Residue frames relative to the residue before (quaternion, step in Angstrom):
aa qw qx qy qz dx dy dz
X 1.0000 0.0000 0.0000 0.0000 0.00 0.00 0.00
X 0.3057 -0.7568 0.5507 0.1748 3.58 -0.81 0.95
X 0.1909 -0.7943 0.5629 0.1257 3.66 -0.41 1.11
X 0.1182 -0.8013 0.5863 -0.0137 3.55 -0.74 1.16
X 0.1082 -0.7335 0.6691 0.0500 3.51 -1.27 0.83
X 0.1869 -0.7805 0.5871 0.1058 3.54 -1.14 0.67
X 0.1342 -0.7579 0.6348 0.0678 3.56 -0.84 0.98
X 0.3541 0.7220 -0.4836 0.3457 3.58 -0.07 1.37
X 0.2312 -0.8105 0.5228 0.1273 3.59 -0.77 0.96
X 0.5659 0.5466 -0.4235 0.4490 3.58 1.13 0.36
X 0.3331 -0.8163 0.4307 0.1932 3.52 -0.03 1.33
X 0.6191 0.5542 -0.3505 0.4321 3.62 1.04 -0.72
X 0.6478 0.4970 -0.3103 0.4869 3.62 1.06 -0.76
X 0.6361 0.4955 -0.3309 0.4903 3.63 0.97 -0.77
X 0.6495 0.5042 -0.3468 0.4513 3.63 0.85 -0.78
X 0.6477 0.5172 -0.3217 0.4577 3.65 0.94 -0.85
X 0.6662 0.4851 -0.3051 0.4772 3.61 0.90 -0.74
X 0.6176 0.5299 -0.3286 0.4794 3.56 1.01 -0.89
X 0.6620 0.4926 -0.3209 0.4649 3.60 0.80 -0.87
X 0.6482 0.5140 -0.3181 0.4630 3.61 1.00 -0.79
X 0.7313 0.4451 -0.2673 0.4423 3.57 0.78 -0.89
X 0.5264 0.6958 -0.3846 0.3013 3.54 1.28 -0.55
X 0.7268 0.4345 -0.1888 0.4972 3.49 1.21 -0.81
X 0.5862 0.5836 -0.3755 0.4180 3.63 1.21 0.10
X 0.3853 -0.7771 0.4549 0.2016 3.56 -0.61 1.12
X 0.7233 0.4381 -0.2369 0.4782 3.56 1.24 -0.38
X 0.7195 0.3589 -0.2193 0.5527 3.65 1.25 -0.17
X 0.0375 -0.7765 0.6288 0.0121 3.54 -1.15 0.87
X 0.3407 -0.7070 0.5864 0.2005 3.56 -0.93 0.94
X 0.1410 -0.8509 0.5042 0.0435 3.60 -0.36 1.17
X 0.8070 -0.1818 0.0651 0.5581 3.53 1.37 -0.04
X 0.2437 -0.7598 0.5886 0.1298 3.55 -1.25 0.37
X 0.1190 -0.7843 0.6052 0.0665 3.59 -1.14 0.54
X 0.3730 -0.7495 0.5135 0.1882 3.55 -1.01 0.84
X 0.7894 0.0693 -0.0876 0.6036 3.63 1.21 -0.20
X 0.7576 -0.4569 0.2761 0.3757 3.55 -1.38 0.27
X 0.6461 0.5237 -0.3195 0.4541 3.48 0.98 -0.89
X 0.6672 0.5089 -0.2773 0.4680 3.59 0.95 -0.94
X 0.6079 0.5529 -0.3359 0.4604 3.55 1.13 -0.66
X 0.6311 0.5331 -0.3218 0.4625 3.57 0.97 -1.01
X 0.6637 0.5049 -0.2941 0.4670 3.57 0.84 -0.84
X 0.6739 0.4857 -0.3099 0.4626 3.59 0.98 -0.80
X 0.6334 0.5338 -0.3279 0.4543 3.56 1.02 -0.71
X 0.6488 0.5484 -0.2946 0.4377 3.49 1.04 -0.94
X 0.7185 0.4441 -0.2388 0.4791 3.57 1.03 -0.83
X 0.8398 0.2691 -0.0915 0.4626 3.60 0.79 -1.04
X 0.2580 -0.8271 0.4755 0.1525 3.58 1.30 -0.13
X 0.0039 0.8273 -0.5612 0.0256 3.61 0.47 1.09
X 0.5239 -0.6300 0.4807 0.3124 3.46 -1.30 0.43
X 0.7788 0.1564 0.0229 0.6071 3.41 1.12 -1.14
X 0.1150 -0.7626 0.6339 0.0578 3.60 -1.05 0.87
X 0.2215 -0.7061 0.6518 0.1658 3.57 -1.03 0.87
X 0.0950 -0.8708 0.4814 -0.0317 3.54 -0.19 1.24
X 0.2816 -0.7376 0.5940 0.1542 3.51 -0.67 1.12
X 0.4520 -0.7034 0.4759 0.2730 3.58 -0.90 0.75
X 0.7550 0.3107 -0.1915 0.5448 3.56 0.80 -0.98
X 0.1849 0.7845 -0.5677 0.1678 3.60 -0.33 1.25
X 0.5346 -0.6024 0.4661 0.3662 3.62 -1.06 0.57
X 0.8129 0.3021 -0.2363 0.4382 3.54 -1.39 0.43
X 0.7703 -0.1019 0.1053 0.6206 3.65 0.51 -1.14
X 0.3291 -0.7395 0.5384 0.2345 3.64 -0.63 1.01
X 0.7288 -0.4844 0.3223 0.3610 3.53 -1.51 0.43
X 0.6410 0.5225 -0.3435 0.4450 3.61 1.03 -0.68
X 0.6807 0.4764 -0.2833 0.4790 3.56 0.88 -0.93
X 0.6398 0.5241 -0.3196 0.4625 3.58 1.00 -0.86
X 0.6229 0.5494 -0.3226 0.4539 3.62 0.98 -0.81
X 0.6979 0.4691 -0.2894 0.4573 3.51 0.92 -0.90
X 0.6298 0.5413 -0.3040 0.4668 3.53 1.04 -0.87
X 0.6725 0.4974 -0.2871 0.4668 3.61 0.83 -1.00
X 0.7186 0.4525 -0.2729 0.4521 3.61 0.70 -0.99
X 0.5760 0.5603 -0.3764 0.4611 3.66 1.12 -0.50
X 0.7446 0.4119 -0.2038 0.4840 3.55 1.02 -0.85
X 0.7914 0.1257 -0.0136 0.5981 3.57 1.05 -0.92
X 0.1500 -0.8565 0.4910 0.0534 3.60 0.45 1.27
X 0.6590 0.5000 -0.3317 0.4535 3.63 1.11 -0.43
X 0.5104 0.6131 -0.4200 0.4327 3.59 1.20 -0.01
X 0.2034 -0.8067 0.5499 0.0744 3.60 -0.97 0.85
X 0.2253 -0.8156 0.5304 0.0518 3.51 -0.73 1.10
X 0.0825 -0.7454 0.6586 0.0614 3.54 -0.98 0.92
X 0.3877 -0.7139 0.5377 0.2257 3.55 -0.72 1.05
X 0.0704 -0.7953 0.6021 -0.0018 3.65 -0.87 0.90
X 0.2281 0.8232 -0.4640 0.2345 3.54 0.04 1.30
X 0.5000 -0.6132 0.5228 0.3172 3.51 -1.42 0.19
X 0.6845 0.5072 -0.2659 0.4512 3.47 1.25 -0.46
X 0.0714 -0.7867 0.6112 0.0483 3.62 -0.99 0.92
X 0.2814 0.7467 -0.5340 0.2795 3.59 1.14 0.69
X 0.6639 -0.5580 0.3718 0.3311 3.48 -1.26 0.75
X 0.6661 0.5098 -0.3039 0.4518 3.57 0.94 -0.97
X 0.6413 0.5377 -0.3280 0.4383 3.63 0.97 -0.74
X 0.6702 0.5139 -0.2727 0.4608 3.39 0.94 -1.06
X 0.6985 0.4781 -0.2730 0.4572 3.54 0.75 -0.98
X 0.6236 0.5314 -0.3424 0.4599 3.66 0.98 -0.76
X 0.6950 0.4711 -0.2721 0.4700 3.60 0.91 -0.86
X 0.6589 0.4632 -0.3315 0.4913 3.64 0.94 -0.68
X 0.6398 0.5090 -0.3372 0.4667 3.59 0.94 -0.78
X 0.6218 0.5153 -0.3485 0.4758 3.66 1.10 -0.67
X 0.6669 -0.5204 0.3348 0.4152 3.61 1.06 -0.44
X 0.4028 0.7205 -0.4744 0.3059 3.64 1.27 0.04
X 0.2748 -0.7685 0.5591 0.1460 3.62 -1.03 0.80
X 0.7901 0.1696 -0.1154 0.5776 3.54 1.32 0.08
X 0.1117 -0.7743 0.6173 0.0827 3.60 -1.22 0.24
X 0.0176 0.8018 -0.5968 0.0264 3.54 -0.62 1.09
X 0.3785 -0.7056 0.5493 0.2391 3.53 -1.11 0.55
X 0.4978 -0.6720 0.4243 0.3473 3.64 -0.77 0.83
X 0.6680 0.4632 -0.3599 0.4578 3.74 0.95 -0.14
X 0.3955 0.7007 -0.4910 0.3339 3.62 1.27 0.29
X 0.5731 -0.5510 0.4596 0.3959 3.60 -1.15 0.42
X 0.5826 -0.6391 0.3917 0.3141 3.57 -0.92 0.97
X 0.5674 0.5900 -0.3735 0.4364 3.62 1.23 -0.44
X 0.5873 0.5577 -0.3677 0.4569 3.59 1.21 -0.56
X 0.5914 0.5720 -0.3859 0.4174 3.59 1.06 -0.57
X 0.6721 0.4975 -0.3028 0.4572 3.55 0.98 -0.83
X 0.6186 0.5305 -0.3221 0.4818 3.54 1.09 -0.81
X 0.6627 0.5284 -0.3008 0.4372 3.62 0.89 -0.89
X 0.6558 0.5395 -0.2883 0.4424 3.44 0.93 -1.01
X 0.6990 0.4583 -0.2641 0.4813 3.59 0.89 -1.05
X 0.6505 0.5001 -0.3495 0.4524 3.60 0.91 -0.79
X 0.6797 0.4878 -0.2979 0.4597 3.60 0.72 -0.92
X 0.6704 0.4948 -0.3249 0.4475 3.62 0.86 -0.83
X 0.6712 0.5065 -0.2944 0.4541 3.54 1.13 -0.65
X 0.6225 -0.5828 0.3064 0.4231 3.54 1.35 -0.06
X 0.5588 0.5764 -0.3973 0.4445 3.50 1.35 0.30
X 0.4163 -0.6372 0.5476 0.3477 3.52 -1.29 -0.21
X 0.1034 -0.7652 0.6331 0.0551 3.58 -1.23 0.37
X 0.0410 0.7913 -0.6074 0.0567 3.50 -0.81 1.29
X 0.6099 -0.5710 0.4150 0.3603 3.48 -1.01 0.93
X 0.5540 -0.6593 0.4010 0.3125 3.59 -0.92 0.91
X 0.6515 0.4976 -0.3210 0.4743 3.56 1.22 -0.48
X 0.5327 0.5773 -0.4408 0.4344 3.69 1.16 -0.06
X 0.3936 -0.7277 0.5182 0.2170 3.55 -0.83 1.08
X 0.5677 -0.6469 0.3771 0.3422 3.57 -0.77 1.08
X 0.6920 0.5096 -0.3028 0.4120 3.59 0.96 -0.83
X 0.5615 0.5800 -0.4060 0.4283 3.53 1.28 -0.05
X 0.6263 0.5310 -0.3417 0.4572 3.56 1.16 -0.45
X 0.0487 -0.8184 0.5726 0.0007 3.57 -0.87 1.02
X 0.5234 -0.5994 0.4918 0.3535 3.48 -1.19 0.48
X 0.6851 -0.4948 0.3341 0.4173 3.62 -1.20 0.20
X 0.6127 0.5287 -0.3465 0.4743 3.56 1.25 -0.29
X 0.5512 -0.6371 0.4015 0.3592 3.57 1.27 -0.10
X 0.5540 0.6156 -0.3916 0.4010 3.59 1.24 0.06
X 0.4022 -0.7415 0.4888 0.2225 3.54 -0.58 1.16
X 0.1793 0.7930 -0.5621 0.1518 3.60 -0.70 1.02
X 0.4193 -0.6824 0.5140 0.3072 3.66 -0.77 0.78
X 0.6619 0.5224 -0.3625 0.3969 3.62 0.77 -0.74
X 0.5633 0.6133 -0.4105 0.3715 3.69 1.10 -0.32
X 0.6632 0.4838 -0.3251 0.4694 3.57 1.27 -0.16
X 0.5884 0.5399 -0.3691 0.4754 3.56 1.37 0.14
X 0.4769 -0.6684 0.4976 0.2796 3.49 -1.14 0.70
X 0.6764 -0.4716 0.3371 0.4543 3.58 -1.22 0.37
X 0.6647 0.5014 -0.3196 0.4524 3.66 0.78 -0.87
X 0.6635 0.5048 -0.3071 0.4589 3.58 1.00 -0.81
X 0.6135 0.5160 -0.3369 0.4937 3.65 1.08 -0.72
X 0.6530 0.5175 -0.3287 0.4447 3.66 0.91 -0.82
X 0.6752 0.4905 -0.2955 0.4650 3.50 1.03 -0.90
X 0.6019 0.5711 -0.3208 0.4569 3.52 1.11 -0.81
X 0.6280 0.5175 -0.3301 0.4784 3.63 1.00 -0.83
X 0.6664 0.5176 -0.2985 0.4460 3.62 0.94 -0.90
X 0.6243 0.5311 -0.3115 0.4808 3.53 1.13 -0.82
X 0.6593 0.5086 -0.3082 0.4601 3.54 1.03 -0.78
X 0.6190 0.5255 -0.2955 0.5034 3.58 1.33 -0.49
X 0.5551 -0.6528 0.3737 0.3551 3.60 1.31 -0.02
X 0.4109 0.7092 -0.4678 0.3309 3.58 1.30 0.28
X 0.4508 -0.6471 0.5536 0.2675 3.48 -1.26 0.87
X 0.6946 -0.4674 0.3751 0.3979 3.46 -1.45 0.20
X 0.6397 0.5143 -0.3084 0.4807 3.57 1.12 -0.82
X 0.6601 0.5010 -0.3174 0.4610 3.63 0.93 -0.80
X 0.6351 0.5243 -0.3432 0.4516 3.56 1.02 -0.84
X 0.6379 0.5444 -0.3187 0.4419 3.57 1.03 -0.97
X 0.6604 0.5123 -0.2963 0.4623 3.55 0.99 -0.85
X 0.6390 0.5499 -0.2956 0.4494 3.56 0.99 -0.92
X 0.7785 0.3406 -0.1564 0.5035 3.50 0.91 -1.06
X 0.4042 -0.7508 0.4460 0.2722 3.60 1.29 0.20
X 0.5229 0.6128 -0.3956 0.4410 3.49 1.00 1.03
X 0.6144 -0.5518 0.3999 0.3976 3.62 -1.21 0.13
X 0.5848 -0.5556 0.4580 0.3735 3.56 -1.21 0.59
X 0.6453 0.5210 -0.3607 0.4267 3.63 0.89 -0.65
X 0.6139 0.5379 -0.3561 0.4550 3.57 1.12 -0.65
X 0.6456 0.5136 -0.3214 0.4648 3.59 0.99 -0.79
X 0.6206 0.5312 -0.3362 0.4688 3.57 1.05 -0.88
X 0.6409 0.5465 -0.3194 0.4343 3.61 0.93 -0.91
X 0.6809 0.4809 -0.3027 0.4621 3.49 0.96 -0.91
X 0.5903 0.5707 -0.3372 0.4606 3.56 1.15 -0.73
X 0.6579 0.4921 -0.3030 0.4830 3.65 0.91 -0.90
X 0.6350 0.5360 -0.3216 0.4539 3.60 0.99 -0.97
X 0.7052 0.4639 -0.2960 0.4472 3.58 0.87 -0.95
X 0.6075 0.5437 -0.3596 0.4540 3.60 1.02 -0.67
X 0.6548 0.5008 -0.3021 0.4787 3.61 1.02 -0.85
X 0.7153 0.4769 -0.2803 0.4270 3.58 0.70 -1.01
X 0.7297 0.4486 -0.2331 0.4605 3.51 1.13 -0.77
X 0.4365 -0.7119 0.4368 0.3344 3.46 1.38 -0.11
X 0.4023 0.7083 -0.4835 0.3204 3.63 1.06 0.62
X 0.4741 -0.7064 0.4579 0.2581 3.58 -1.24 0.36
X 0.8241 -0.1127 0.0611 0.5517 3.62 1.23 -0.12
X 0.7712 -0.4083 0.2346 0.4284 3.46 -1.32 -0.06
X 0.5972 0.5781 -0.3503 0.4317 3.49 1.23 -0.67
X 0.6621 0.4869 -0.3003 0.4842 3.59 0.97 -0.87
X 0.6196 0.5634 -0.3375 0.4299 3.55 1.08 -0.73
X 0.6455 0.5119 -0.2850 0.4900 3.53 1.11 -0.93
X 0.6580 0.4888 -0.3342 0.4653 3.53 0.93 -0.75
X 0.6390 0.5165 -0.3215 0.4707 3.54 0.89 -0.80
X 0.6302 0.5121 -0.3268 0.4835 3.65 0.96 -0.89
X 0.6669 0.4838 -0.3260 0.4636 3.67 0.79 -0.86
X 0.6581 0.5094 -0.3238 0.4500 3.67 0.88 -0.80
X 0.7558 0.3713 -0.1706 0.5117 3.62 1.07 -0.86
X 0.3606 0.7889 -0.4702 0.1630 3.65 1.15 -0.02
X 0.7293 0.3931 -0.2503 0.5009 3.60 1.06 -0.48
X 0.6437 0.5385 -0.3008 0.4530 3.55 1.37 0.06
X 0.6355 0.5074 -0.3507 0.4644 3.63 1.15 0.30
């Protein structure tokens, strides 16, 4: 069971997400917080796996709260949940340690996808977030920082000219799983299709 906490002061939004998660067998909402201080107390008591983190919060903002929580509970994963898609906001949250970034006007189904992706070790960024806004913890802007380890490995194989079936065989996984990774990479990198993904993989084949 994925334990989720929400740091958000708009009750209607919290209620909507709560209703969404209520019918999911693998996700449980264990608590909500209206400000940063309340969130720190909640995390200390209930140890959520995933936190949906508003950036603009009273008392302690989301960036500071993310840094504080991850310094004490490094296995906790934070997904920024914000109205802002500006470069500075995205970079500050990623540098603080967030593994995902969702806009509040995203479809609620995207929340489910983000929670599951981040919990499984991947990253998830709203499709409207420009890839160049995402930075590594060192502050160096790079598109590949938004890709998971599995996606980077598959991208390398794509750059080597491997077909989806060959990649599935090499990685001992299903063809459908490789296809899913392809679609995720196309979305994350802001590409328009498999042809652009191949071109990107060929350009970056020595950089992975």
